[in-house]
C-alpha positions as CSV (number, residue, x, y, z in Angstrom):
1,M,-88.7,-349.9,-14.1
2,A,-92.3,-350.6,-13.3
3,S,-92.9,-351.4,-9.8
4,V,-93.5,-355.1,-9.0
5,T,-95.7,-354.3,-6.2
6,M,-97.8,-352.5,-8.7
7,D,-101.5,-353.6,-9.0
8,R,-102.0,-355.3,-12.2
9,E,-105.2,-353.5,-13.0
10,A,-103.6,-350.1,-12.3
11,F,-100.7,-351.3,-14.5
12,A,-103.0,-352.2,-17.5
13,R,-105.2,-349.1,-16.9
14,R,-102.0,-346.6,-17.2
15,A,-100.8,-348.5,-20.2
16,E,-104.2,-348.4,-21.8
17,E,-104.6,-344.8,-21.1
18,Y,-101.3,-344.0,-22.7
19,Y,-101.8,-346.1,-25.5
20,D,-105.3,-344.3,-26.2
21,R,-103.8,-340.7,-25.6
22,V,-100.4,-341.1,-27.3
23,L,-99.9,-344.1,-29.5
24,R,-103.4,-345.2,-31.2
25,A,-103.7,-342.5,-33.8
26,K,-99.9,-343.0,-34.6
27,L,-99.8,-346.6,-34.8
28,E,-103.2,-347.6,-36.2
29,P,-104.1,-348.6,-38.8
30,E,-100.6,-348.8,-40.4
31,H,-99.3,-351.3,-37.9
32,K,-102.5,-353.0,-37.3
33,G,-101.7,-356.6,-35.9
34,E,-98.2,-355.7,-35.0
35,Y,-97.0,-356.7,-31.4
36,L,-96.4,-353.7,-29.1
37,F,-94.1,-353.9,-26.2
38,L,-94.7,-350.8,-23.9
39,D,-92.6,-349.6,-21.3
40,V,-95.2,-348.1,-19.3
41,D,-92.7,-345.7,-17.2
42,S,-90.7,-344.2,-20.2
43,G,-93.5,-344.5,-22.9
44,D,-90.7,-346.5,-25.0
45,Y,-91.9,-349.3,-27.1
46,E,-90.8,-351.8,-29.7
47,L,-93.2,-352.9,-32.7
48,D,-92.9,-355.7,-35.1
49,A,-94.9,-358.5,-36.9
50,D,-92.8,-360.9,-35.1
51,Q,-93.6,-361.1,-31.3
52,L,-90.3,-362.6,-30.6
53,A,-88.2,-359.9,-32.1
54,A,-90.1,-357.1,-30.8
55,M,-89.6,-358.6,-27.2
56,R,-85.9,-359.1,-27.7
57,R,-85.5,-355.8,-28.7
58,A,-87.4,-354.4,-25.9
59,R,-85.7,-356.4,-23.2
60,A,-82.4,-355.4,-24.9
61,K,-83.1,-351.7,-24.4
62,H,-84.9,-352.1,-20.9
63,P,-83.6,-355.0,-19.3
64,G,-85.7,-356.1,-16.1
65,T,-88.6,-353.9,-17.2
66,I,-92.1,-355.2,-17.0
67,F,-93.8,-354.7,-20.6
68,Y,-97.4,-354.1,-21.3
69,I,-97.8,-356.3,-24.4
70,M,-100.5,-355.9,-27.0
71,R,-101.4,-356.4,-30.7
72,V,-102.1,-353.0,-32.3
73,G,-105.8,-352.9,-33.2
74,Y,-106.9,-355.9,-31.3
75,R,-108.3,-356.5,-27.8
76,A,-105.9,-359.4,-27.3
77,V,-102.4,-360.5,-27.8
78,D,-103.3,-364.0,-29.2
79,R,-106.3,-366.2,-28.9
80,I,-106.7,-369.4,-27.3
81,G,-108.5,-372.5,-28.7
82,L,-109.3,-373.7,-32.0
83,Q,-111.2,-371.8,-34.8
84,V,-113.6,-373.9,-36.7
85,L,-114.3,-372.9,-40.5
86,R,-117.2,-374.3,-42.2
87,R,-116.9,-375.0,-45.9
88,E,-120.1,-374.4,-47.8
89,S,-121.1,-377.1,-50.5
């Protein structure tokens, strides 16, 4: 299990390096937009278009683990705010 005292930046850096080295080529572009819950210590992960389903499976397999969460092919898990779409007349 990831140490609770682990620096957040170090945790994220470790997860991103693992994703780039091991998972990116395997998951993109076939799973683009799906949610990834990565156990940084074991490299085990759950992947699903439904964020809640992926989280539940990950937590069932690794209770108490701190997961790195991301959307495959995106820089952020979700967006905050409102998107305004313009209609052309």
